[in-house]
Phi, psi and omega in degrees: 000131182269143181286148178227141178236133175251122178243127181246132183222157176240004178085003180293161177302322179290326178289328179292324175293323178290329178299319177303315178296317180297319179296314180297315181299318179295318180296317180296320179271357185053049183257159173278129182253117176256136179236133175242124179260125182263125176250102182266103179264007181292341180264354191294333185263359182276135181265341180102352178252018182285000000 
């Protein structure tokens, strides 16, 4: 059975640092790495004065 890792990211700086760790871990374990990118557009119309 092959190992699998699911990594979910939003592209933030902290998630990019976590991505490096996920890549290293997947390489170390010879695992399949699946990545899901979350694009949150719910905030795009907020101006900040609501």
